[in-house]
Structure formats: structure tokens, C-alpha cells
TIRO-2110 file (N, C-alpha, C; in Angstrom, 1 decimal):
// TIRO-2110
-63.6, 23.2, -12.6, N, 1, A
-63.5, 24.6, -12.8, CA, 1, A
-64.7, 25.1, -13.6, C, 1, A
-65.2, 24.3, -14.6, N, 2, A
-66.3, 24.7, -15.4, CA, 2, A
-67.3, 23.5, -15.4, C, 2, A
-68.6, 23.9, -15.4, N, 3, A
-69.7, 22.9, -15.4, CA, 3, A
-70.6, 23.2, -16.5, C, 3, A
-71.3, 22.2, -17.1, N, 4, A
-72.3, 22.5, -18.1, CA, 4, A
-73.3, 23.5, -17.7, C, 4, A
-73.6, 24.4, -18.7, N, 5, A
-74.6, 25.5, -18.4, CA, 5, A
-75.7, 25.4, -19.4, C, 5, A
-75.4, 25.3, -20.7, N, 6, A
-76.4, 25.3, -21.8, CA, 6, A
-75.8, 24.5, -22.9, C, 6, A
-76.5, 24.4, -24.1, N, 7, A
-76.0, 23.7, -25.2, CA, 7, A
-74.7, 24.3, -25.8, C, 7, A
-74.5, 25.6, -25.5, N, 8, A
-73.3, 26.3, -26.1, CA, 8, A
-72.2, 26.6, -25.1, C, 8, A
-72.5, 26.6, -23.8, N, 9, A
-71.5, 27.1, -22.9, CA, 9, A
-71.4, 26.3, -21.6, C, 9, A
-70.2, 26.4, -21.0, N, 10, A
-70.0, 25.9, -19.6, CA, 10, A
-70.0, 27.2, -18.8, C, 10, A
-70.2, 27.0, -17.5, N, 11, A
-70.1, 28.1, -16.5, CA, 11, A
-69.0, 27.9, -15.5, C, 11, A
-68.2, 28.9, -15.2, N, 12, A
-67.2, 28.8, -14.2, CA, 12, A
-67.1, 30.1, -13.5, C, 12, A
-66.3, 30.1, -12.5, N, 13, A
-66.0, 31.3, -11.7, CA, 13, A
-64.5, 31.5, -11.6, C, 13, A
-64.0, 32.7, -12.1, N, 14, A
-62.6, 33.1, -12.1, CA, 14, A
-62.5, 34.5, -11.5, C, 14, A
-61.3, 34.7, -11.0, N, 15, A
-60.9, 36.1, -10.6, CA, 15, A
-60.6, 36.8, -12.0, C, 15, A
-61.2, 37.9, -12.2, N, 16, A
-60.9, 38.7, -13.4, CA, 16, A
-60.2, 39.9, -13.1, C, 16, A
-59.0, 40.1, -13.7, N, 17, A
-58.2, 41.3, -13.4, CA, 17, A
-57.7, 42.0, -14.6, C, 17, A
-57.4, 43.3, -14.6, N, 18, A
-56.8, 44.0, -15.7, CA, 18, A
-55.4, 43.5, -16.0, C, 18, A
-55.0, 43.5, -17.2, N, 19, A
-53.7, 43.0, -17.6, CA, 19, A
-53.0, 43.9, -18.6, C, 19, A
-51.7, 44.1, -18.5, N, 20, A
-51.0, 45.0, -19.4, CA, 20, A
-50.7, 44.3, -20.8, C, 20, A
-50.9, 43.1, -21.0, N, 21, A
-50.6, 42.4, -22.2, CA, 21, A
-51.6, 42.7, -23.3, C, 21, A
-51.4, 42.1, -24.5, N, 22, A
-52.3, 42.4, -25.6, CA, 22, A
-53.4, 41.4, -25.9, C, 22, A
-53.5, 40.4, -25.1, N, 23, A
-54.6, 39.4, -25.3, CA, 23, A
-54.9, 38.8, -24.0, C, 23, A
-56.1, 38.3, -23.8, N, 24, A
-56.6, 37.7, -22.6, CA, 24, A
-55.8, 36.4, -22.3, C, 24, A
-55.4, 36.2, -21.0, N, 25, A
-54.7, 35.0, -20.7, CA, 25, A
-55.1, 34.4, -19.3, C, 25, A
-54.8, 33.2, -19.1, N, 26, A
-54.9, 32.5, -17.8, CA, 26, A
-53.7, 31.6, -17.6, C, 26, A
-53.6, 31.1, -16.4, N, 27, A
-52.4, 30.2, -16.1, CA, 27, A
-52.3, 29.1, -17.1, C, 27, A
-51.1, 28.9, -17.6, N, 28, A
-50.9, 28.0, -18.8, CA, 28, A
-51.3, 26.5, -18.4, C, 28, A
-51.0, 26.1, -17.2, N, 29, A
-51.4, 24.7, -16.9, CA, 29, A
-52.9, 24.5, -16.8, C, 29, A
-53.6, 25.5, -16.2, N, 30, A
-55.0, 25.4, -16.2, CA, 30, A
-55.6, 25.5, -17.6, C, 30, A
-55.0, 26.4, -18.4, N, 31, A
-55.5, 26.6, -19.8, CA, 31, A
-55.4, 25.2, -20.5, C, 31, A
-54.3, 24.6, -20.4, N, 32, A
-54.1, 23.3, -21.0, CA, 32, A
-55.0, 22.2, -20.5, C, 32, A
-55.2, 22.2, -19.1, N, 33, A
-56.1, 21.2, -18.5, CA, 33, A
-57.6, 21.4, -19.0, C, 33, A
-58.0, 22.6, -19.1, N, 34, A
-59.4, 22.9, -19.5, CA, 34, A
-59.5, 22.5, -21.0, C, 34, A
-58.5, 22.9, -21.8, N, 35, A
-58.4, 22.5, -23.2, CA, 35, A
-58.6, 21.0, -23.4, C, 35, A
-57.8, 20.3, -22.6, N, 36, A
-57.8, 18.8, -22.7, CA, 36, A
-59.2, 18.2, -22.3, C, 36, A
-59.7, 18.7, -21.2, N, 37, A
-60.9, 18.2, -20.6, CA, 37, A
-62.1, 18.5, -21.4, C, 37, A
-62.2, 19.8, -21.9, N, 38, A
-63.5, 20.2, -22.6, CA, 38, A
-63.4, 20.4, -24.1, C, 38, A
-62.2, 20.5, -24.7, N, 39, A
-62.2, 20.7, -26.1, CA, 39, A
-61.6, 19.5, -26.9, C, 39, A
-60.8, 18.7, -26.2, N, 40, A
-60.2, 17.6, -26.9, CA, 40, A
-61.3, 16.5, -27.3, C, 40, A
-61.1, 15.9, -28.4, N, 41, A
-62.0, 14.8, -28.8, CA, 41, A
-61.6, 13.4, -28.4, C, 41, A
-60.3, 13.3, -28.1, N, 42, A
-59.9, 11.9, -27.7, CA, 42, A
-59.5, 11.1, -28.9, C, 42, A
-59.4, 11.7, -30.1, N, 43, A
-59.1, 11.0, -31.3, CA, 43, A
-57.7, 11.5, -31.8, C, 43, A
-56.7, 10.7, -31.6, N, 44, A
-55.4, 11.0, -32.1, CA, 44, A
-54.7, 12.1, -31.3, C, 44, A
-53.6, 12.7, -31.9, N, 45, A
-52.8, 13.7, -31.2, CA, 45, A
-53.5, 15.0, -31.4, C, 45, A
-53.7, 15.8, -30.3, N, 46, A
-54.5, 17.0, -30.4, CA, 46, A
-53.7, 18.2, -29.8, C, 46, A
-53.8, 19.4, -30.3, N, 47, A
-53.2, 20.5, -29.7, CA, 47, A
-54.0, 20.9, -28.5, C, 47, A
-53.2, 21.3, -27.4, N, 48, A
-53.9, 21.7, -26.2, CA, 48, A
-53.6, 23.2, -25.9, C, 48, A
-53.1, 23.9, -27.0, N, 49, A
-52.7, 25.3, -26.8, CA, 49, A
-53.7, 26.2, -27.6, C, 49, A
-54.7, 25.7, -28.2, N, 50, A
-55.7, 26.5, -28.9, CA, 50, A
-56.3, 27.4, -27.9, C, 50, A
-56.7, 28.6, -28.3, N, 51, A
-57.4, 29.5, -27.3, CA, 51, A
-58.7, 29.0, -26.9, C, 51, A
-59.0, 29.3, -25.6, N, 52, A
-60.3, 29.0, -25.1, CA, 52, A
-61.2, 30.2, -25.3, C, 52, A
-62.4, 30.0, -25.7, N, 53, A
-63.3, 31.2, -26.0, CA, 53, A
-64.2, 31.3, -24.8, C, 53, A
-64.0, 32.5, -24.1, N, 54, A
-64.8, 32.8, -22.9, CA, 54, A
-65.6, 34.0, -23.2, C, 54, A
-66.8, 34.0, -22.5, N, 55, A
-67.7, 35.2, -22.6, CA, 55, A
-67.7, 35.8, -21.2, C, 55, A
-67.3, 37.1, -21.3, N, 56, A
-67.2, 37.9, -20.1, CA, 56, A
-68.2, 39.1, -20.3, C, 56, A
-69.2, 39.2, -19.6, N, 57, A
-70.2, 40.3, -19.9, CA, 57, A
-70.8, 39.9, -21.2, C, 57, A
-70.8, 40.8, -22.2, N, 58, A
-71.4, 40.5, -23.5, CA, 58, A
-70.3, 40.4, -24.6, C, 58, A
-69.0, 40.2, -24.1, N, 59, A
-67.9, 40.1, -25.1, CA, 59, A
-67.2, 38.7, -25.0, C, 59, A
-67.0, 38.2, -26.2, N, 60, A
-66.2, 36.9, -26.3, CA, 60, A
-64.7, 37.2, -26.4, C, 60, A
-64.0, 36.4, -25.7, N, 61, A
-62.5, 36.6, -25.6, CA, 61, A
-61.8, 35.3, -26.0, C, 61, A
-60.8, 35.3, -26.8, N, 62, A
-60.0, 34.2, -27.1, CA, 62, A
-58.8, 34.2, -26.0, C, 62, A
-58.9, 33.2, -25.1, N, 63, A
-58.0, 33.2, -23.9, CA, 63, A
-56.8, 32.2, -24.2, C, 63, A
-55.6, 32.7, -24.0, N, 64, A
-54.4, 31.9, -24.2, CA, 64, A
-53.8, 31.6, -22.8, C, 64, A
-52.8, 30.7, -22.8, N, 65, A
-52.1, 30.4, -21.6, CA, 65, A
-50.9, 31.2, -21.4, C, 65, A
-50.5, 31.5, -20.1, N, 66, A
-49.3, 32.3, -19.7, CA, 66, A
-48.9, 31.8, -18.4, C, 66, A
-47.6, 31.6, -18.3, N, 67, A
-47.0, 31.1, -17.0, CA, 67, A
-47.0, 32.1, -15.9, C, 67, A
-47.1, 33.4, -16.2, N, 68, A
-47.0, 34.4, -15.2, CA, 68, A
-48.4, 34.8, -14.5, C, 68, A
-49.4, 34.1, -14.9, N, 69, A
-50.7, 34.4, -14.3, CA, 69, A
-51.1, 33.5, -13.2, C, 69, A
-51.6, 34.0, -12.1, N, 70, A
-52.0, 33.1, -11.0, CA, 70, A
-53.1, 32.2, -11.4, C, 70, A
-53.2, 31.1, -10.7, N, 71, A
-54.3, 30.1, -10.9, CA, 71, A
-55.7, 30.8, -10.6, C, 71, A
-56.7, 30.2, -11.3, N, 72, A
-58.1, 30.7, -11.1, CA, 72, A
-58.3, 32.1, -11.5, C, 72, A
-57.4, 32.7, -12.4, N, 73, A
-57.4, 34.1, -12.8, CA, 73, A
-57.5, 34.2, -14.3, C, 73, A
-58.4, 35.1, -14.7, N, 74, A
-58.5, 35.5, -16.1, CA, 74, A
-58.0, 36.9, -16.2, C, 74, A
-56.8, 37.1, -16.9, N, 75, A
-56.2, 38.4, -17.0, CA, 75, A
-56.6, 39.0, -18.4, C, 75, A
-57.2, 40.2, -18.4, N, 76, A
-57.8, 40.7, -19.6, CA, 76, A
-57.2, 42.2, -19.8, C, 76, A
-56.7, 42.4, -21.0, N, 77, A
-56.3, 43.8, -21.3, CA, 77, A
-57.5, 44.8, -21.0, C, 77, A
-57.2, 45.9, -20.5, N, 78, A
-58.2, 46.9, -20.1, CA, 78, A
-59.1, 47.3, -21.2, C, 78, A
-58.5, 47.3, -22.4, N, 79, A
-59.3, 47.7, -23.6, CA, 79, A
-60.4, 46.7, -24.0, C, 79, A
-60.3, 45.5, -23.5, N, 80, A
-61.2, 44.4, -23.8, CA, 80, A
-62.2, 44.1, -22.6, C, 80, A
-62.0, 44.8, -21.5, N, 81, A
-62.9, 44.6, -20.3, CA, 81, A
-64.3, 45.2, -20.6, C, 81, A
-65.3, 44.5, -20.3, N, 82, A
-66.7, 45.0, -20.6, CA, 82, A
-67.1, 46.1, -19.5, C, 82, A
-66.4, 46.1, -18.4, N, 83, A
-66.7, 47.1, -17.4, CA, 83, A
-65.5, 47.3, -16.4, C, 83, A
-65.6, 48.3, -15.6, N, 84, A
-64.6, 48.5, -14.5, CA, 84, A
-64.7, 47.4, -13.5, C, 84, A
-63.5, 46.9, -13.0, N, 85, A
-63.5, 45.8, -12.1, CA, 85, A
-63.3, 46.2, -10.7, C, 85, A
-63.8, 45.4, -9.8, N, 86, A
-63.6, 45.6, -8.3, CA, 86, A
-62.2, 45.5, -7.9, C, 86, A
-61.8, 46.2, -6.9, N, 87, A
-60.5, 46.1, -6.3, CA, 87, A
-60.7, 45.7, -4.8, C, 87, A
-60.1, 44.6, -4.3, N, 88, A
-59.4, 43.6, -5.0, CA, 88, A
-60.3, 42.8, -5.9, C, 88, A
-59.8, 42.0, -6.8, N, 89, A
-60.6, 41.2, -7.7, CA, 89, A
-61.5, 40.2, -6.9, C, 89, A
-62.7, 40.0, -7.3, N, 90, A
-63.6, 39.0, -6.8, CA, 90, A
-63.9, 38.0, -7.8, C, 90, A
-64.4, 36.8, -7.4, N, 91, A
-64.8, 35.8, -8.3, CA, 91, A
-66.0, 36.3, -9.1, C, 91, A
-65.9, 36.0, -10.4, N, 92, A
-67.0, 36.4, -11.3, CA, 92, A
-67.4, 35.3, -12.2, C, 92, A
-68.6, 35.3, -12.6, N, 93, A
-69.1, 34.2, -13.5, CA, 93, A
-68.5, 34.4, -14.9, C, 93, A
-68.0, 33.4, -15.5, N, 94, A
-67.4, 33.4, -16.8, CA, 94, A
-68.0, 32.2, -17.6, C, 94, A
-68.4, 32.5, -18.8, N, 95, A
-68.9, 31.4, -19.6, CA, 95, A
-67.8, 31.0, -20.6, C, 95, A
-67.6, 29.7, -20.7, N, 96, A
-66.7, 29.1, -21.7, CA, 96, A
-67.5, 28.4, -22.8, C, 96, A
-67.2, 28.8, -24.0, N, 97, A
-67.9, 28.3, -25.1, CA, 97, A
-67.5, 26.8, -25.3, C, 97, A
-68.5, 25.9, -25.6, N, 98, A
-68.2, 24.5, -25.9, CA, 98, A
-67.4, 24.5, -27.2, C, 98, A
-66.8, 23.4, -27.5, N, 99, A
-65.8, 23.3, -28.6, CA, 99, A
-66.5, 23.7, -29.9, C, 99, A
-67.6, 23.2, -30.3, N, 100, A
-68.2, 23.6, -31.5, CA, 100, A
-68.6, 25.1, -31.6, C, 100, A
-69.1, 25.6, -30.5, N, 101, A
-69.4, 27.0, -30.5, CA, 101, A
-68.2, 27.9, -30.5, C, 101, A
-67.1, 27.5, -29.9, N, 102, A
-65.8, 28.2, -29.9, CA, 102, A
-65.3, 28.3, -31.3, C, 102, A
-65.3, 27.1, -32.0, N, 103, A
-64.9, 27.1, -33.4, CA, 103, A
-65.7, 28.1, -34.2, C, 103, A
-67.0, 28.1, -34.1, N, 104, A
-67.8, 29.0, -34.8, CA, 104, A
-67.5, 30.5, -34.5, C, 104, A
-67.3, 30.8, -33.2, N, 105, A
-67.0, 32.2, -32.9, CA, 105, A
-65.6, 32.7, -33.4, C, 105, A
-64.7, 31.8, -33.4, N, 106, A
-63.3, 32.1, -33.9, CA, 106, A
-63.4, 32.3, -35.5, C, 106, A
-64.1, 31.4, -36.1, N, 107, A
-64.2, 31.5, -37.6, CA, 107, A
-65.0, 32.7, -38.0, C, 107, A
-65.9, 33.2, -37.2, N, 108, A
-66.7, 34.4, -37.5, CA, 108, A
-65.9, 35.7, -37.1, C, 108, A
-64.8, 35.5, -36.4, N, 109, A
-64.0, 36.7, -36.0, CA, 109, A
-64.6, 37.4, -34.8, C, 109, A
-65.4, 36.7, -34.0, N, 110, A
-66.1, 37.4, -32.9, CA, 110, A
-65.3, 37.4, -31.7, C, 110, A
-64.4, 36.4, -31.5, N, 111, A
-63.6, 36.3, -30.3, CA, 111, A
-62.4, 37.2, -30.3, C, 111, A
-62.4, 38.2, -29.4, N, 112, A
-61.3, 39.2, -29.4, CA, 112, A
-60.1, 38.6, -28.8, C, 112, A
-58.9, 38.9, -29.3, N, 113, A
-57.6, 38.4, -28.7, CA, 113, A
-57.0, 37.3, -29.4, C, 113, A
-57.4, 37.0, -30.6, N, 114, A
-56.8, 35.9, -31.4, CA, 114, A
-55.4, 36.3, -31.8, C, 114, A
END
């Protein structure tokens, strides 16, 4: 779903659509799989429900898991969208912060949706 892009980010393509909730979400099983594959260290027991930090446009979003979201979809509250979206949704490039960069963005309070 995501491939290395730079020292700080992976690159992926997801359907991005407006969402009536209060924080960005994606399908919970995909969220957990990405968390395990790209954020887990492999040392001991680790949480797989931490938010994934994604960059959409010029905005960083803390993305959580939700069972009601279709696969390959990033659902974002309209107030957090960087621009108006196409109808129907099309695949868009989304950057996923690597683990160390995600931690830095969350600690700095830059990732919206925590």
C-alpha cells in the first residue's frame, strides 16, 4: 500500500473522501496492518492502534482506524481537507510519515486529529 519515498515519508495512493466524523480515519484492519508493517519495531509487545501520520496536500493528519470505512480509503472531516475533492473520489497521492517523523509531528502538535 505504501512504498519508501524519502528519509521521512512513504508514498501511497488512497481514495480520499469527506467524512462526517471528528478525526481522519481509514479501515481499521488496514490501519493495523500498516501500523504493524511500518511503525512496529519488532521488540516486545507493541500497540498497533497508534495514529498513522499522513500528509495530504500541505496538512498532516493523525489517522485512526474505523470499521465503517471502505478499504483503500482515507476519510477526512471536511474542515481538515486541504481542498475540495472530486466526485466520485479518485485515487490521490498520500504521504505517510515514517515512525520517527510521525513521533516528532505528534509531539510538536502538528498532526491534526489526535
